[in-house]
N, C-alpha and C positions, 0 to 999 in steps of 0.2 A: 962173549956173545954180542953181536952187533945190535945197535938200536934198530927197532922196527921202522920200516918205511912209512907204514900207516898205523895209526893208533886211535882207537875209538874209546872214549871214556863216558860212561853213564849216558849214552845217547838216547834222547827221547823226542818224539814228535806227536803232538796232539792236533787233531783236525776238528774244527767247529762244524758240525753237520746239522745245526739247528734249523728248524723251519724259519721262514721270514718272520720279522718282528710282529707284523700285524696278525699273522696266523697264530703265533704263540699267545698273543694277548687275547684274541677271540676264543681260542680253544683252551686257554689256560695251561699251556704246556711249558715246561722248563727248557732251557738250552741243553743241547746234547753234544757230547764230545766223544771222539774215538781216539783212544791211545794206540795209534798205529805201531809205534815203537816205544818201548817202555824200559829204559835203563839198560841198554845193550852196551857191552864192553868187549873189545877184542883187539888183537894186534896182528899185523901181517909183516913178516920179514921180507927183505928184498929177494926177488927171484922166486918167491913161493906163491902158492895158491891156497886161499881160504875159500871154501864153499859154504854157502848158507842154504839150508834145506828146510822144508816144512810145507804144510798144506797151503792152498791158496788163501790169501787174506791174512797170513801170519806176520806180514810186515817186511818181507825180504826186499821187495822192490823199493819200499820207502827208505830202507837203509841205503840202498844203492844210490838213490837220488840225493840223500843227505850227504853222502861221501863226496859227490862231485859238485855240490853246491846248488843243485836245482831246487832243493828245499832248505829252509833255515831250521835248525833244531830248536825245539821248545826248551830243551835242557841238555846239558852235556856238551862235549866238543869232539871234533875230529882233528887230529894232528897229522900233518904230512911232513915227513923228514924233520920231525921235531918241532914244527911250528903250527899253531892253530890255523886251520884253513879259513875260518870265518874272518879273522883279522886280515890275513894275507889277501883274500879275494876282494876285500873292501879297499885295499891299498893299491898303489901303483904297480906292485909286483903281482897283482891278480892275474894279468894276462900270461905272465911267465909260468905261474902255477897251473893255469888251465892247459897250457901246452904239455905239462908233465903228467896230467891225468886226463883220460878220455873214457868214453862210455860206448859200449856196443848194445844196441837196444834189442828187444825181444822179437819184434815183428819186422822182418826184412821187406815186407810189402808196404808197410806204413812209414818206415823210417827213412826212405829215399824219395826225394822229390820227383814225381813222375814227369814233370815238364823239363827237367834238366838232363843233359847228357851226363854220362858217367864221368867224363873229364871234368865237368863243372862241379859235380858232387864231391869228388875226391880232392879237387884243387881248392875248394872253399876254405878249409882250415889254413891252407898255405896263404891265401889272399887275406883272410881275416887277421892272421897273426903277422902278416908282412914278412913271411919267411923267404918267399921267392917273388920278386916283383917283375921279373922278365917272363913274358908269356911262353917263350921257347923253353926256358929252364923249367917252368911249371909243367909244361906238357911232357917233358922228358922225365920229370920226377913222378908224374902220374903213371907213366908207362912202367917205371921201376916198381912202383907200389902195386900195380896190377900183377906184374910178374911175381912179386913176392908172395901173393896170395893165390897163385896158380891160375891166373887169367892172362889173356894176351893184351899187349899194348894197343892192338887194333880195337879192343872192346871199348876204348875210351870214347869213341864216336857214337856209341849206341845209347839207347834209353833203357831205364830199369825194366820196362815191360818185356824187353827182348831177352830177359834172363830168367832162369829157374830160381826157385827159392834159395837153394844152396849157393848159387852164383851171386845172388843179391846179398846174401850174408857175407860172402867174401868181399864184395864191394864195400859193405859197411865196415869190415875189419880194415880194409885198405884205407878208408877215410879216417878211421881212428888212429892208424899208424902214421898218418901224414905229418904230424907234429913231432914225431919220434918220442912218444910218451914213455914214462917209466912204469906207470900204473894204469891198468885197464879194469874198469868195472863192467862185467859181462852179465847183463840182466836176462837170464834164460835165453842165450843166443841161439840155441838149437831146438827149442821146444816147438817151433812152427815148421820144422823140417822132417822129412822122412828119416827113418832109422839109419838107412845106408848113407844118406847125405850127412846126418848128424855125425857119424864116425869120421867122415872126411874133414868136416869143419873142426871137430875136436882135435884131430891129429894135426891139422894145420896150426891151430892155436898153441898146441904143445911144442911144435917145431919152432914157431915164432918166439915162444917164451925162452927156449934154449938159446936161440941165435941172438936175441936182443936183451936177455936177462930181465924180462918183463915180470912184473908183480901183478897177480890177478885177484880180484874178488869175484867169485863165480856164484851167481844166483841160480838155483835150480830146484825143481821138485822131483827130479828123476835121480834116484840113488845110483843107478847104473852109470849115468853120466858122471856123477860126483866121484864114484869109485875110480873112474878113468882119469880124471883131471886133477883131483884135489891132493894137497899135502895135509891140510887140516880141515875138519868139518865142524860147523856150528849148526845145531838143530834149534829152530825157532818155533815157538808156539804162542799164538795170540800176543805178538809184539815183544816177547822176551826170549832170551837164549836159555834153553833148558839143559843143553849139553854142548861142550866144546872139547874136542879131542883130536889127536892125530888120526888120520884116515884108517890106518891098519888097526889101531886100538878100537876105534868106534865100530868098525864092521866085524871085528873078531869078538869083542866083549862090550856090547852096548850096555850102559848103566841105567839111563832114565827109561821108565816104562814107555814113554812116548816114542823114544828112539827104537826100542824093541818092537813096538807096534808097527812103525814104519818099515823096519827091516823084515818083519814077519809078513808084510803085505807083498813082498817080492816073491814071484812064483819060484818054487823049489824044483829046479830042473833035475838035480841029482836024486830027488826022492829019498832024502836022508832019514825020514821018519821022525825028525826032531819035533818035540812039542812046540806048537806055534800059538801065539795069542791072536785071535781074530780082531780086526779093527772094530772098535766099539763106539757107538754114539756118533755125534757130529760136533764140529767146532762150535762153541757157544757164541751167542750174539755179542759182537765186540762193543755194542752200545750198552750192554748189561752183562759184563763179564762176571764169572763166579768169584766169590771171595776166597782168600787164602791162595792155594796153588790153583792156577787157572785150569790145570789138567785133571783136578781131582774128581769131577763128575764122570770121567771116562776111565779112571785109573783103577785097575783091579787090586792095588795095594793101598788105596787111600784109607785114612782113618780120621778121627776128629781133628787132630792137629793140622792135617792137610787142608781141611775146610776153613780153619781159622787163620793160620800163619802162611805168609808167602815165603817160600824157601829162597834164600840167596844163592847165587851161583858161587860155588866154593870148590876148592880142591879136595876131591874124594877119590880114593883108589887110583890115584895117578892121573885123573882127568878133571875137568871142570864140570860139575853137575849141580843142578838146582832141584833137589828132591829130598824130602824128609825120610822117605822109605829107604833110600840108599844110605843116608846119613846114619839112620838107626839100625842098619843091617837087616831090614825086613825083606830085602830082595836078595 
């Protein structure tokens, strides 16, 4: 078995969300911290797709930004091709590493400069990394990239406002592909698009993955999208991974109660009559998370141990699960 291209070990990120110093002194309030990501570990093999799913605020997008170096981790490390990214990005080899990993952002309306033409937007990585210094060669390369995502080379002379949402996301994908990366971090790339356009963009991304042997980290809260694109699925809750499993295994036999709750929230078109657990409660306040297992206030299988001890992510029933109830066979 080959070594993974991307490996994440005990990754954590804490944000200081305290009020200004003077307010804290006057109101006698302590400093406050949010543990946005708390001890996450996973690996992605070359040419594969790992999807991270979970409710809003669970830390998915923070993991994405940690992987590409937009945030520095509070604890843990990210390794790319066997080397720690933090060290490499701080060295002379940092630019070469950035060429090998790129990111596609969630909002195609906010991630493109409205004052730039499409040619300038897609050519920016080529100029920044000094890949093509000749203007004619850059223009030709931009035309090739636009064709690779289903647009016309003539679109290079237009502005972002002249395109639909799906076309703008194609432009974002073309920009991400400009440096010929090996690894793409996709932060909910279709959530701002209509369902029919989502399918087109997802199919495009799968085609590009096959053609270029790309490796994806795919962030989403839409399980239907995840089922279409992922090879493995990691389920996050309040900054932690609660289940990590191959896609087929997770959708056929979910282990963690939270994963079951997410899958039960999907409408049952076939009307199978299977017993379903309704979604209960709300995500706790991340400034004051519950002790023990963070999910225990919403879990129908919780007991005293769940309220006291935080379950580690461990191999159970052939998948990685963090749940006392699964470990003890209560589910």
